[in-house]
N, C-alpha and C positions, 0 to 999 in steps of 0.2 A: 386033721381031716377037714377038707374043704366043705364049706356049706353050699348046698345046692339050692336051687329056686324051690320055694314052697308052692305046691299046687293046691290051690284052694279058691274060695270065692273071690278073694281080693285079686289074685292073679288072673282069674277068668274075666273079671270086670275090666281090668287094665287092658288085656288083649282085645276084648270086645270093643272097648273105647277106641283103641288104636285103629282097628279095622274100620269102625264107623267114621273116624276122622279122615282116613284116607278115602273112603267111599264118598264122603261129603265133599272133599276137595276135588275129586275127579268129577263128580256130578256138577259142581260149580264151574269147573273149567270147561266141561262139555257144553254147558248152558251158554257160557260166554262165547265159545267158538260158534255155536249154532246161531246166536244173535248176530255175530260179526258176518257170518256167511249170508244171513238174510239181508243185512244192510248192503253187502257187496252185490248181491244178486239184484236188489232194488236199484242200486246205483248203475249197474251195467245195463239195465233195461230202460233207462231214461233215454229219451230221444234227443235231449239237448246236452248229451255228454261232452261233445266238442266244445260247446259254449262254456260248460261248467269247468272243463280243463283249462280253457283260456282265462277264465276268471281266477282260478286258483293260481295260475302262472303269474298273472298281473299282481295278485295279492302278495305272492312270495317275493317278487321283484321289489315291490314297494316296501315290504318288511326288510329286505336286504339293504335298501337305500337308507331306511330309518335306523339301521344298526350302527351306522357310522363307519362301516368297512369301506376302504378305498380300493376298488377293484384294480385300478392301474398299478397301485403299489404291490398288491398281491400277485398280479400277473407278471410283473417284472422281476419279482424276487427269484433267486436261484432255487431250484427244487432241492429239497432236503437231501435226498440220496446223492444228487450230483455234488453237493457241498461236502458230504461225508467222503465220497470217493476221491474228490480232489485233495482233501486233507490227508487221506491215507496215502495217496500217490506221493504227495510232498514229503511225508514222513519217511516213506520207503526210499525216496531219492536221497534224503538227508542221511539215512543210515548207510546207504551204499557209498556215498561220498566219504563218510566217516571211516568205513572199512577200508577204503582205498587210500586213506590218509589225505584226503582232499580238503575242501573248504573248512573253515574254522567252525564257529558256533552256528547252530541252526537258527534261522530267523523265524520268529513266531508272529502270528497275525495280531493286529491291535486288539486288545481286550482279552487275549488268550494267555493263560498262565504258561510260564516256561516249564518245560518237562525235562 
């Protein structure tokens, strides 16, 4: 016979504690959301919002420069999905040639393992 849960003072305390934990977490989340809304409302009511946004933009650009990232190198690199599509197209062409009894071994890109 399977043992059931015992109903008693211990079980009631555990269920009460679980309910109180959830209620406390919800209260804390609502309090944080209320504080965030107050800060957003105060920010939007500022008259120098445009100047503030320009300052933030300048700060972020300066941080980007300090990160060591080279924008020209990133902008000139081939987009990832284009690279994947090109590789898939090349593999499909190699398979089609192999089915037709065409060209010999497929050519792999430098640094890529033979498949």
